[in-house]
N, C-alpha and C positions, 0 to 999 in steps of 0.2 A: 600468592603475592607477598612480597617482603613486608614485614611489619615495620612501621615507621615509629621510632622513638623520638621523644622530644630531646633535642641536643642538650648536653650538659650546660653549655653556656646560657642557653635559654632558661633552664631551670634555675641557675644561679641568679640570673637577672630578675626572675620572678620573686625569688627569695629576698633579693635586695630591695625591690619595690615594696614588698610586704614589710620589710624591716623599717623602711622609712615611714610607712603609714603607722606601724606600731609605735615608732618613736614619738610621733605626733600625739598619739593617744596616751602615752605613758609618762609625759612630762610631770604631771601632777603627783605621781607616786614618789618621785625622788625626794621631795622635801619631807614627805611623811615618814620615810624610813631613816632619816638623819635626826639625831638627838643632840642637844647641847646642855651643858651644865655651867652656870655662871652665878657667883655670889659676890656682891660688891655693894658698898654703901657710898652714897654721894660721889658717884662716878658719872662721867659724861655719857650721853647717848653714843657719841663717837667711839668711846672705848668699848661699850657693849657691842656695837656693830663689828668692831675689829675682832672681838672675841668670837662672835658668831662666824665671822669669815674664817678664822683659824680652825674652828672645830668642824665647820660644815664643808670647807673647801670651796665655798662660793664667794664671789666678790659682791660687795654691797655698792650699788650705784645710786647716787642721789645728787641733787643740786643743793649745795649748802646755803644758797640764798633763799631757797624755798623750804628746806627742812632744817629745823633748829637742832643741830647736832651738839651744841654746847650745853643743852639743858641737862641739869644734874638729876640723877635718879638713884633710887635704891632698888636693887634687883636680886632676886633669889630664885634661881632656876635649877631644877634637878631632873636630868634626863627628859627634857621637854623637846617637843618637836619645834622646828623652826617657826611654824605658824604660831604656836603657843607663846614662844619667846617674843616674837614681834608684836603679838596682841597685847602682852603685858607691858612691853617697852613703850608702845605708842597709845596706850589706853587713855581715852579722854582727849586725844588730839585728832585733827583732821588730816590723817595720813593714811594712804593706802600702799599696798606693796604687791609685787608679783614675783614669784619664785620659779626659776627654771633650773636646768642642770648645772649651770655655771654661775648664774647671777641672781642677786636679789635686788630688784628695781623698786626704789622707794620714791613716792611722789605725793604731792598734796591731793587729798580727796576732792573730787568734783562736787559741786553743790547739787543737791538732789533736785531742786526746783530751779530751773533756769528761766530767766526772763528773755523774751524774744524781741529782737529789733529788726526793722525792715531797712534794707540797704538798696539803693538804686545806683546804677552806674552806666557809663557810656564807653564802649570799646572802639578805638580808632586805630588806623595804621599810622606809620610815621609821616605820611603825606597829609594826614588830617581827614582821610576818608573813613566813614563808618564801616565797620566790619559786620556783615550779616551772618548769623549762624555761629558766632563764637561760643565756645563752651565754657561755662563758669561752674566749677565744682569746689565744694568745701573740702579742704585738704584733710585726709583721714576719713572722710565720709563720702565715698564715691556715689552713694545713692542720693545725695542732696546737692542740687545744683540748678542751673538755669541756662537759657540760651538767648543770645541777643536777637532783637526783632529786626524789622526791615530798616530801622533807623540806627541800629547798633546799640540800642538801650536794653537794659535788663533790670529786674527787681528780684530780690531774694530775701527770705527771712532767715536770720541767723541768731544763735544764742549769744547772750552777753559774754564778754570776756575776749581773750585773744583768739581771733579766728583768722585763718589764712585762706584766701581764695586762689585756686589754680585756674588760670585763664589760658585757653589754647585754641588754635585754629590752624588748619592745614596751610603750610607755606610760611608760617610765622613761628618765632621762638616762643615756647611756653613760658609764661611768667607766673610767679607767685606774689600775691599782693596781700599785705597785712592790712586788715580793716581798721583795727584800733577803735577810736571813738568817732570815726567818720561815718556820716550817713549817706554821702554821695561820693562816688569814685569816678575818676577819669583815667582810663587804662589805655596806654599806647603800646601796641604790639609791633615789634620790629620784624622785618622779613628774615626768615631763617637763612643764616649765612651758608649753611650746608646745602640748602636748595639753590641759593644764588651762586655759590662757589663750587657746586658739584663738579668734580674733576673726572675726566675720562683718560684712560691710558692710551697714549698714542706712541709713535715710534720713539723709543729711547727716553721718553719723558711723559709728563702728563700735561693736560690743558684743561682750563675751565670749559665746561660744557657750553657755556654761553659764547665762548670764543671760537668754537670749532666751525670750520668752514667746509670740511670734507664730509663724506658719508660715513659716519662712525656710529656704531651701536654698542652699548655696554650693558651687562647684566651682573647684578650681585649674585654670587654663587649661593650664598645662604638663602636668598629669595628663590632662586631657581631650583635648588636642591630641596630646601625645607626639610620635611620629615619623610621624604619619599623613599621607597625601598629600591633605589637604583644604585648600581655599583659602577656605572660608567658615565663619563662626561657627556657622551653623545645622547644618551637617554635623558639626562637631566636638562639638556639644552633644546630638545626638540620642540619646535613651535614657540621658542622664547623671544625671537627677534625677527623682524621682517627682512627678507632677502637672505636669510641664513638657514640652511637646511642641515640639521644634525641628526644622525641616526646611528644606531648600533645594532648588530645582529642579536637575535634572541638567544643564541647559544651561549652558555656561560663562558665568560672571558672573551667574547667576540670583540673585534676591533671597532673603532669609531670611524664614521665616514662624515666628512664635512664638505659642504658646497656653499659657495657664495655667488649668488646671482646667476644661477643656471649653468648651462654647458660651458666648459672652459675652452676645450680645444678638441679637435678630432683625434689628437694624440694623447688625450687624457690630461689630467692636471688636477691640482688640489691646492687649497690655501696653504700658505706658509704658517706653520704652527710653532709658536715660541712660548716657552715657559720661563718667565723672568729674563727675557731677552735671549734665550738659548734655545736652539732647535731641539724639539723632543717629539718623536714620532710614535713611540709605543704608548699611546694615550690610555690604553686599557690598564696600564700599570699605575696610572696616576690616581691618587685618592681624591675624589671630588671634595671631601671635607677639608682638605688642605688648601683649597682654592679660594681666594678673596673675590676676584672678579674675572670676567671674560670680556674682552673688547674685540669687536669685529671691524676691521678697516676694509671698506667695501669698494671705494673708488680709487682712481690713480693718484689723486691728491693726497689722500691719507696714507696710502701704501707706498708711495714713491720712494720714501726714505729707505725701504727695504729692497728696492731695485729689482734685480733679475728673478728673484724667487717669489715676488709678490704680485705677479701679473693677475692672479685670480683671487686676490685678497689675502688678508693676514688675520690670524687668530692669535691674540695676545692674552696669555694666561698669567695672571699675577697671583702668587701664593700669599698666604696670610703671614703677617708680621705683627709684632707687638708694638705698642705705642709708648712714648716717653711718660714717665711718672705714672705708670699703670701698676696697680697693686697686683701681686701674684694671684692668679686665678687658675684653677684646675678644672677642666671640663671633661666630662665623660658622657658619651651618648652611644646608644645601641639601637639596632633595628633587627627584629626577628620577623621573617616573612615565610609564607607558604604560597606556592604557586600551583595553578591547575590549568590544564589546557581545556578550553571550552569550544574552540572552533575546529571541529574534526570533519574529515570527509564522511559523507553519508552515502553508503552503498545501498542499492536495491536489495530487497530480501531475496532468498533463493527462489521462492515461487514467483515473485515479480520478474526476476531476470529470466528464468526458464520459460515462463509463459510469454514473455516478450520475444524471446528467440523463436518460440513455436509460432507466434503470430507473424513473425518476420520471415518465415519460411525455412528456418533452420531444421535440419534433420539430425545433426550431431555437432559436437564441438571438437576443437583441435585435440583434446585429450582423450577422445574416443567414446564419450558417453552419448547414448542415443537420447534424443530430446523427448520422444514420446514415452519411453520407459522412465526417464528421469521425472517427467511431469507426474506420471502415475505414482511413483514412489514418494514424491513430495506431498501429494494429496493424502496418501496413506499415513505418512509421518505426521502431517498436520493433524489428522483425525486421531491418531493414537501414537504418540512418540515412543511408547514402550515397545512397539514392534521393532524398532531399530535403536536400542539403547546406546550404541556407540556413536549414533549420529550419522552413520554411513552404513552402507551395505554393499555387497559385491554380487554382480550379476554377470555370469559368463566371463569371469576373470576381470571384469572392469568395475572399479569402485565408483559408487554414486554417493555424493555427499549431500546430506539432507539438512543438517543443523545449521542455523544461522549463527555465525561467529563474528565478533567485532574485533578483527585483527588490528584495526587502527587504534582503537581505544586500549587494547591490551598492551601496546608498546609503551604506554605512558603511565606515570604515577605522579602523585603529588610530590613536590620537591620543597626542600627547606633551604632557607638562606639566612645568614646572620652577618651582621657588620658591627664592629666595635671600634670606636675612636676615642682616644684620650689625648689631651693636650695640656700643656702648662705654659703660661706666658706671663710676662711682667716686664717692668722697666723702671729705671731711675732717671735722673736728669741726663745721665751720660751713657747708660747701657740699656739695651733692649734685648730680650731673648724670647724664643718660642721653641718648644720641643713637642713633638707629636708622634704618635704611633697608631697604627690601624691594622685590623685583621678582618678579612672578608672570606667567608666560606659559602660557596654557592653550589648546591647540587642541582643537576639538570632534571628535566622532566622525563627522560627516558628511564626505563626500568634498569636496575642494578647500579645506578649512580656512576656509570662509567663516563658520563658527560658531566664534568665537574670543573670548578675553578676555585683556586685558593690564591689570595693575594696578601702580601705582607708589605707594610709601608713604615718607614722610619724617616723623620725629617727633623732638622734643627736649623735655627737661624739665630745668630748672635751679631749684634751691631753695637759699636762703641765709639764715643767721641774721644779720640785721643787728645786732641786740643780743641780750641774754639774753631780752628780752621781745617782740621783733619778728622775724618770719620772713616771707619773701615768696618766691613761686615763679612761674614762667612756663612754660606749656606751649604748644608750637606743633606742629600736625599738618597735613600736606598729603597728600591722597590723590587719585589720578586713576585712573579706570577707563575702558577702551575696549572696547566690545562690538560684535560684528558677527554678523549672521545672514542667511541667504538670504531674500529677499523672496518670500513664498509666497501672498500674497493679491491678486496682480494680476488673477487670474481665479479664480472659484469652482471651476473644474474643474482648475486646475493646482495640485494639492495634493501635498505631499511626505509626508503621513501617510495615504494611502488604506487603507481596510480591505476594499475590494471588488475589488481587482485580482487576477485569477487567475494561476496559475503559468505558463500558456502565453502570457501577455502578452509581445509581442516586445520586444527591447531593441535598442540601437544605432540604425540608420537604416532607413527603409522608403521605397520609391518611391511617388510620388503623381502622378496626372495623366497626360495623354497623353505628355508628354515624359519621364516616368519620373524626374523630379528627386527626389533623396532628401532626406528630412527626418528630423531626430532624432525618435525615438519619445517619446511622453509617458510617461516613467517618472520615478520620484522622482530617480534619479541624474541623468538628463538635465536635469530642471528645476533641480536644485541647481547643476549646472555652467553652465547657460545664464543663469540669473537673476543679477541684481546682489545685492549684500549691502546691507542697511540697517545704518547705523553710528550708534552712540550713544557720545558721550564725556561723561563726568561727572567733575567735580572738586569737591573740598571742602577748604576751608581753615578751620582753627579755631585761635583763640588764646584761651587761658584764663589769667587771672592770679588769684593767690590770696594774700591777706595774712592772717597770724595774729598776733593781739596777745594776749599773756598778761598779763591785768590783775592778778589776784592768784592765789594758789595755788588751782588747780582751776577757775578761771574764765578762759575764752578766747573772744575775739571773732574772727570770720572774715568776710572780705569776698571774694566771688568775682565776677568778671565775665568773660563769654565773648562772643565775637563770631565767628560763622561765616558763610562765604559759600559757597553752592553754585551751580554752573552746569551746565547740561546742554544738549547740542547734538545734535539728531537729524537725519539726512539719509538719504533713500531715493529712488532713481530706478528706476521700473518700466520697465526697458528692453524694447524690442520684439524679440521673436523668435517663430518659428512652430514648432510641433511636430505630428507626425503622431499622430492619436488612438490609433493602434495597432490596436485590434480592429476598428474601423470605418474606412471610407475617408473621412476628413475631416481638415482642417487646423485647428488651434486656435491663435489668436494669444495671446500672453501678456497683452496689454493693448490697449485700443483707442486710448488717447490719450496714452500714455507720460507719465504724471504724474510730476513731480518735487516731492517734499515736503521741507520743512525747518521744524523748529520748535525754538525755544530757550526756556529757562526759567532764571530766576535766583531764588535765595532768600537773604534776609538775615535771620539769626536772632540775637538778642541775649538774654542771660540775666544777671540780677543776683541774687545770693544774699547776704544779710547775716544772719548769725545768731551766737548766742553759746551756748557749752556750759559746763556746770558739773558737776563730779564731786567728791564728798566722801564721807568715811567718818567716822562718829561712834561713839565707843565700841567700835571694832573690828567691831561686828556690823551697824550701821545704814549701809547704802550708798545714796547718793542720786545721781542724775544727772538732768540736765535740758538741754533745748535749746529755743530760741525764736528765730524769725527771720522774715525777709521775703523774698519771691520775686517777681520781675517778669520777664516774658518778652514779647518782641515778634517777630512774624513778618511779613515782607514778601515776597510772591511775585509774580513777573511772568512772563507767558507770551506768546510771539509765534509765530503760525502762518502759513505761506504754502504754497500749492500752485499750480503752473503746469503746463500741458498742452502736448502737441505740441511736443516739444523740437526746436529747429533742429539741434542736434548731439547725437548719441548718446554722444559721448565727453566732451563738456563740458556737462552739463546744469546749469541754474541757474534761479532764479526769473525772471530777466530774459531767459532764452533761449527763450521760447515764441514760436511763430508767431502767436499771438493768435487762432487759430480758435476756441478755447474760452476763455472768460474765466477769469482766475486767481482764486484764493480767498485771502483774508487774514482773519485774526482775531487778537484778543488778549484777554487776561484778566489780572485781578490779584486778589489776595486778601491782605488785611491783617487780622490779629487780635492780640489781646493778652490777657495774664493777669496779675493781681496777687493776691498771696496772703500771708497770715500763717499761721505754723504753730508747733506746739509739741510737745514730748514730755517727759513726766516719769516717772521710774522710781524705784522703791524696792525694796530687798530686805533682808531680815533674815537674817543669818548664812547666806546662800546657801540658805535653806530656803523663805522665803516671798517671793513676787515680785508686784509690782503695777506696772502701766504704763498711762499714759493718753496718747493721741495726738489731735491735732486739727488741722484746717486750715480756714481761711476763704478762699474763692475768689471772685474777681470775673472773669467771662469776657465778652469782647465778642461771643461767638457767640450770646448770648441777648438778648431785648428788655431795654431799660434797667431796667425795674422787676423783672426776674426774673434778673438776672445773678449774684446772690450766692448762695452756698451754704456751709453749715458742715457739716463732715464729721468727726465724732468717733469714737473707738474706745477700748476698754478691754480689758486682758488681765491674766490672773493666772497664777501658776505655783507649784508646790509641789515643792521638792527633797526627795523622800521619803527618798532614800538618806542624807541628812545628819541625819536624825532619830536621837535616841538609841536608840529602840526598834529601829533597823535595824543597830545596831553588830555584832550577831552575824552579819550577812549580808555584811559588807564584804569578806571574803576571796573572795566570789563576785560580789556585786553592786557594780559600780563606779558606776553612775549610774541613777537612776530619777526622772524628773520628769514631773509632770502639767502640762498647759497648757490654757488656755481663753481665748477671745477673742470679742469682739462689736464690730461697727462698721458704719458706713454711709459709703459713698463715692458720688461723682457720676460721671456719664459725659457728657462733652462731645464725643463722637465724631460730630459733625454738621457740616454746612456752616457757613461763616462768616456767611452772609447769609440764612438760612432764614426769618427773620421779615420780610424785605423783599418787597414786592410788585413784582417786577421784570418788565420786558417782555422777550420773547424776540425773536430775530432769525431771519427765515425768507426763503426765496426764493419769490416769487409764482409762480402758475401761468398768468400771461399774459405776453405779449411787449410790451415798450415800447422803441422805438428799437432794435429788433433783439436785445433781450436780456431775460431775466427779471429784473425789478427786485427789490431787497432791501426787505423790509417788516418792520414791527414787529408782534408779536402781543400781544394783551391779556394782562395779568398774571393768574396764578391767584390764588385766595384764600389768604391766610395767616392764621395765628392768632398774635396778638401776645403771648399769655401762656404759650407753651410754654417749658419749662425743663428742668432736669437730669433725666436718668434717675437713679434712686436705686438703689444696689446695697448690700444689707445682707447681711453674712456672719457666720455663727456657726461657730466652729471649736473642736474639741477635739483635743488632741494628747498623745502619750506619747513621751518620749525614754528610752532605756534602754541600759545597757552592762553587760557581764558579763566576768568573768575579766580584771581589769585592762584593761577596754575592748578586749580582743581581739575580742569580739563586741559590736557596737553596732547600734542600729536606731532607727527612728522610725515612728510611726503617727499619721495625722491623719484625722479625719472632719469633714465640713463640710456646711453648707447655705448656698446663696447665692440670695437673692431679688432679682431685677432688676425694679424697679417703675417705672412711668411711661415705658415704652419708647414711642417715637413710632410710632403706628399710625393706622389709619383713624379719622376723627372722626365725629361725628353727621351723618347725611344732611341735606342742605339742600333747601329747596323747589326744584323744577325751574325756577322763574322766576329763580332766582339765576344760572343760566347757567354754573355752574362746580361742580366737585366740591369736597367738603368738605376743608379743610386737615387736615394731620396734627395729632394731639394726643398728649399723654402718656396714652395709653389702653390700654396693654398691659403685662402682667406675666408673668414667667417664674420658675420655681423650678428650681434645680440642686442635686443632692445627689451626694456622692462621697466617696471615700477615697483615701489614699495610704499606701504601706508601703515602707519601705526597710530592708535588712539588710546588714551588712558584717562580714566576718571577716578578721582579719589576724593572722599569727603568724610565728614564726621557729623553724626546726628546724636546729640546727647552723649551717651556712653558707647554708642555704636560707631565703630570706625570701619569703613568699607572701601573697596576699590575694585575696578574692573578694567581690563585691557583687551585690546583686539589688534591683530596685525594681519595683513594680507599682502602677498607679493606674487608677481608673475613675470615671466620672461619667455622669449622665443628666439631661436637662432636660425640663420639662413647661411648657406654656402654662397659666397660671392666670387670665389675663384677656385678652380680645381681642374686638373688635367684629366678630363673625361669628355673628349669632344663629342662622342656619340651619346653622351648622357645615359649610360647604362644604369638601370635602376638598382643593380646589384652593388653599386659603388656610390660615392658622393658625386654630386653634379651641381653645376651652377644653378641657383634658384631653389635648391632643395631646402625645405624647412626640416630641421633635424627632428626625427621622431615620426616621420610620415609612415603611414601604413597603407600600402596599395592593395586593392582587392576588387572583387566583382560586386555588382549590385544584383540582388536576387529578385526574381519575378514569380514567386510562388513555386508550385510543383507542376511537373508534366502530368497531364490528365489523359484519360482514354481518348478524348476528342483530338489529341495531338498526333495520334497514330492511325495508320490505315489498317486494313484487315490483316496485312502481313507483318505488322509490328514495326513498320518503318515510319519515321516522322513524315508528316504531311508537308507538302510544299508550303513555304512561308513560315513554318514553325522553326524557331531558332534552334540550332544544334550546338553541340560542344565538340570542338575539333578533337578527333582521336578517341571519342567516347561513344559507345552505344547506349543511349539513354532508354529508360523504361518509365512506365507510369509510377509516380511517387518519387522520382528523382527531382533534385532541385533544379529549377530553371533560372538561368541568368539573363540579364538584359544585354542585348546586342547594341553596343554603343558605336562601334566603328567597323567599317568594311574596307577591304582592300581588294586588289585585282585577283588575289588567290583565294580569299576566304570571304564569301558572301553569306550574310546571315548566319555566321558561325562564331562561337565563342573561342577566342584565342588570346595568347599572351603577347602577340605581336613580336616585335624584336626585343622586347624587354628593355625598351628605352623610353625616355620621357616623351620623345616625339612620336613613338609608336609603341604604346604600352598594351596594344590589343584592346580588349574590352574592360580593362582595369582603370580605376580612378583612385584618387586618394580618399579613403573611407574613414580615416581617423588619424590620431597622433598619440603615440605612447608616452610622450613627455608629461610629467606632472605639471598641471597648470593651476593657477589660482590657489596656491598653497596658503593656509591660514592657521592661526593659533589664537586662542583666547584664554584668559586667566582671570581669576577674581578671588576676593577674600572678604570675610566679615569677621570682625573682632568685637567681643563683648565680655567684659568682666573676666578676663583670663581665658575665655573660650575663643578659639580661632578655627574657622572653617574656610578651606580654600579648594579651588578646582582648577584644572588645566584641560583644555580641549585642543585638539590638533587634527588637521585634515587636509584634503585636496579637493578643490571644487570641480575640476575637470580633468579627466584622463581616460583614454581609450585603451582597452587591453585585448590583445589576441592571445588566448591561452593555448588553444589547440589540444590535440591528444585526447585521451580517454575522458578527461573532465569536460571537454567541450563537445565531444561527439560520442554517442552511444556505440559500443562495439567498434571502436576506431580501427582495430586490427583484429586478426584472427585470435590474438591473445587478449582481446579487450574485455571490458566489463561494463556494467550499467550502474548509474548513480540515481539517487532518489529523485533529483530534479529532472531526470530524463524519463522517468516512468510515466507512461500514458501520453508521451509527447512525440512518439515515433509514428511516421506515416504507415498506415495500413489501409486496406480497402474499407475497413469499418471505421477508420479514423483519418479521413482525408484532410482535415483541418489542423493536423498536428504541427508541431514546431520543427521537428527534425525530419529529414528525408528518410526514405526507406533504407533498411539494412539488408545485407546479403550475407549468406553463410560464409564464414571465414573471411569476411570483409572483401569478398571478391566482386566480380562484375564491375559495375560502375560506381561502387561505393566511394572510391577515391574522389570522384567528381563532386560528391556531396559534401566533401570536407575541405573544399578550397577556401582560401582566405576571402571572406566576403562580409558585407555589412550586417547580414542577418545574425551572425555569431560573434559580433564584436561586443564586448562587455563594457558597460559603464563602470569604470574603476574609481569614481569619486567616492570619498568616504569621510566620515567624521569619527574620531576616536576620543573617548573620555580617557585621557592619559592618567589623570590622577584626581582623587578626592581624599582630603585629609581633614581630620578633626583632632584638635589638640587642646590641652588645658594647661595653663601656666599657673602654678600655685602662687598665692599672694606672698609678698616678701615678709609680711608680718608673721605669717605662719611658719615659713621655712627658716627664718633667721635663727630660730631657737636651735636648729640643727647645724648652724654655721654654714648654711647654704646661701649662695647668692642667687641661685635660680634653680627651679625644678619644673620640668614639663613632661607630660605623658601624652602619647598620641596613638592614633590608629589611622592607617593610610591604605588606600587601594590604588593599584597601578594597572593600566590597560584593562579596565573593568568591562567596558562595552565598546563595540564597534558597530557602526551603522553603514552598510554598504549594499551593493547590488550584485555581489559575486556569489558563486556557488559555495556551499558550506565547505570549509576546509581551506579555502584560498584566502591568503592574507593580502590585503590591499597594498601593503608596502612592498612586498617582493613578488606578488602576482604568481605564486607557484605553491606547490606542496613540498615543503621541506621543514626544517626546524621551526615550529610555530611559536608565535607569541603566546605567552601564558598570562592569565589574570593573576594578580598577586595581591594578597592582603597581608599587612604587616602591623606590628605594634612595637613600641619601644619607649624609651625615656631619655631625657637629657638633663643633666644637673651640673651645676657649677659650684665649686667650693671657693 
């Protein structure tokens, strides 16, 4: 196994952390190694201090009102330390000093014996209501404080002198109160304006959260990401918001998948994703640390301003910017992580498997081994392994494998991942700037690190006020991602994710042929090591300019233009190697023609947004805002593909390096499309009580025929701030917020190809030979319909926002119905003489209903600040129109709930009492049509009879009206999806957790994992051992097995309720513990912040599935790994 070394960057970071610690310990040494010499008579203290400054290189800091610097002294110092000099200078005075690397801080000495005084106080809000549980802390002494009682009162003992109290409470602005000579205090806390005026990003602007009437959710990326060892946006957002499902594959550099409110369309669909108002689809290239917030627009009201592309919601990503008058700060953070796969397939041992086959009636297996001989050898090997030191032996020319090998575990190793982010930002009254760079290196969990991902990010933002009315900004972003992965599809047999390989499968090398030459065995590990890696490099460059013009008070015009260039380069060489099949005597080549493939693509995308915003308030209570604008987007995509065969050089493959024995392939493609749109939004609210908003967008899309390109998509929403009504005044000490929301709107869906209305001819290779090769031909075009147009998505949404106890408890509830109409589906059948199938039409409809609920609690008890949040959401979809008059179950049909699983209901096993002396089923015993059943086979319930089949299990006509004996036994859609998070903070320590899961889901897995010996090449898993029917085990779970999966074994593997898995799960996504150093300690090193942390990702999963099956993808492929990381974050 390859030795893993700690990466250089990780070692450097450890050295840096040690250096910071060492610096904290070494401060006191500096002053001791510096000496001063001063001789003077009747000079002032100030002059002596200046001399010390000059000789020591330190600045003396003091308050001239507190320190008498005019005092005249005689001084005679010769090679004295700074401490000795200051001791002589201030001898007999009540002065103390502190020395660090750059400063000498001089202050009056505190009195050694302090008198204590008792202070009482009352804390109220600005409405005169007492605040219960407010925290009162003595400034500079976090361990000394008090908490207000049920009446808002407190008492505290304080030392005499100048004392400042820090008073805080959740939802209110923290205040500092000087005590002075007062014995009683009345403290009024004002509601936190940031809480009241929290803004969320909506289409082309922001809104106060209190004014939002649509279904909008927003999360701060710093809170979602925290110190977690994740490199993708999808992983960071999973479980963060109700109604929003985010995920990313486990493979390094895997893409992100977002879904808002369940199934979008039978033709697919996804949310519109915008980064700073610009389309950006390669989200795996985006650095999460550069993101400020993510907003989710979920209903038609909030998304209508984006029109045709927003039918299934919008994801608005806002990147970080600096603020005005912000001092320059430089931040660096890193994260070093190690990952390990814990959830592996568990195979039965060789003895367990062969004894099971023997009990099941096997005499031999497909590879020729005799079961009785094999069992004898296994028992001998178990008793004395030295009898067969190679782990296998040969009998009559047939190899028998005896050693248990863990071929699944052998293909994995621990992997390392590191992330580094550095940024600098600041601003003056007129200019703001932010620069950042990031580096991510992630090695995969497969041996050899051929599965790897590297990402580079550079971004900048500069904004300047040219005049009082003109502001301009420029953003530049560059990202590059480099992915690699072992090539695994050179041969259908050379797979690295097999599910049918038994535990006795040999590893390493095996001899083959008369000469006994050894070949590597066909195991996942060997295939990974021998095969080449396919490599993909993708880069994206984006420039965004923005100009704001303030025309008059409240009216502002904005012009945005962005241009982005994306390039991708893929290269793969299927190198030639040979492996021993392992169980059978044969050699398998990796490929026949050593193909070399390369394809490149480029995308040019430009966006122009021009819009104006207006905000005004009339008579204090009438609040109006509006936005209107124009949007234009163009996309130009180019693709070039080439493949050559029979490489001359295995080391230098290229498209021109072919021997020419097999003709090379080349092709290209291009796609151009555009969109032009006008949009508006108008909002009104009266006294923060009654809200009305209208949105609309008119789109013209080149993806549709000329006369059907346009679409207008309007929406309207209303809100009622009940808590602001006069009749609710008596509840305000408990009720902080209560708002009803409702919306209705229609959007379009243009998630189709760019040229679907063109009758295009295809390119094919003929089945005849001309001049020694198969010529390229054109195929006749299929029929198209020139009048198909947008899918229409109509959404009705009702919502409730609430907050209690000064918004310590907050929550939201939404219920919705979404009708997707005019989905492209099968059209009317055409006469056979037409010679072609009917083109697709807007001929299918679907209805989705669902709900979302989120609840958050945040509070503070003394020095402990804590919070917890929970969200849950669910949806289900039904087909309401589809051209399938016979309601074939193999297609969509009216009334179908998406995700249905049809299957049989089991009724135990056939027993001996079910058969007569001739082995035939007795009269009245249910049979299976076309199957000769035996004792131990699974029996199914007979639910329906027809004139042809009485008391016989059939699949009927495979229609809804005649499904035979099948019923809906489950649904594979994820239901009741939920997430939870929480934190506890105390004296710089912070502990946080994130949970995520699915409450209900059914899974039909099938294959070897579901059924023992599912085929003649099958295997046996641990969870199947002892659970197979035999005469001695009649109460087993699985039906009987047959040699080489023959006889009636196929009938025992039908889709049925018995083998349906409960795929609900809960995953501990993250646990993090961090410590933030006190500012008093780190300011000596000129740091503004320093934090260290340790974090764990995907640590534990609780589910009901067989070992090795991940509940998110319900299969055995690239598994999720548990990750533990550590790192630091500091700011200069």
